[in-house]
C-alpha positions in Angstrom: 115.8 -164.5 202.8 112.3 -164.6 201.1 111.1 -166.9 198.6 107.7 -166.0 197.8 107.0 -162.7 196.6 103.5 -161.3 198.4 100.9 -160.9 195.6 100.2 -157.6 194.4 96.9 -156.0 196.1 93.5 -156.5 193.9 91.0 -154.3 193.6 87.5 -155.4 192.2 86.0 -153.1 188.8 83.1 -153.0 186.8 83.9 -152.9 183.1 81.1 -152.8 180.4 82.6 -154.4 177.7 81.4 -154.5 173.8 80.1 -157.7 173.1 82.8 -158.3 170.3 85.4 -157.6 172.8 83.8 -159.2 175.5 83.6 -162.3 173.5 87.0 -161.7 172.3 88.4 -161.5 175.7 86.1 -164.9 176.1 88.3 -166.7 173.7 91.4 -165.3 174.2 91.2 -166.7 177.9 90.5 -170.6 176.8 93.3 -170.2 174.6 96.0 -169.5 176.9 94.2 -171.0 180.1 93.8 -168.1 182.4 91.4 -165.8 183.8 90.1 -163.0 182.1 90.9 -160.5 185.1 94.8 -161.8 184.6 94.7 -161.1 180.7 92.9 -157.2 181.5 95.8 -156.7 183.9 98.6 -157.5 181.6 97.1 -156.0 178.6 95.9 -152.7 180.0 99.5 -152.8 181.8 101.0 -153.4 178.2 99.3 -150.9 176.2 99.8 -147.8 179.0 103.5 -148.5 179.2 103.7 -148.0 175.5 101.2 -145.0 175.4 103.6 -141.9 174.1 100.8 -139.6 175.2 100.5 -141.2 178.6 104.1 -141.8 179.3 104.6 -137.8 178.2 101.1 -136.9 180.5 102.7 -139.4 183.2 106.1 -138.2 183.8 104.4 -134.4 183.2 102.2 -135.3 186.7 105.5 -137.3 188.3 107.6 -134.1 187.7 104.6 -131.6 189.1 104.6 -134.4 192.0 108.6 -133.8 192.7 108.7 -130.1 192.2 106.0 -129.7 195.3 107.4 -132.6 198.3 111.0 -132.9 197.3 112.7 -131.5 200.3 115.9 -129.2 200.2 118.1 -131.4 201.4 121.4 -129.7 199.3 120.8 -126.5 201.0 124.2 -126.8 203.1 126.2 -128.8 200.7 128.5 -126.4 198.4 
């Protein structure tokens, strides 16, 4: 039984933020005593999960992938 989970894989990415957004991020990091990476990951995950147009698009992409790669396992069953 595993008690400690492996942390998620991280990749490095460079972003250019508008100055007011960068200042807001730094201020919020101080407020919650957390890193900018943590705040960015959390914020993007939440925002994208709640975006209705993105969710529709994502479902259509997943459905398109599923239609082309799904094996015909039920072909011989009644």
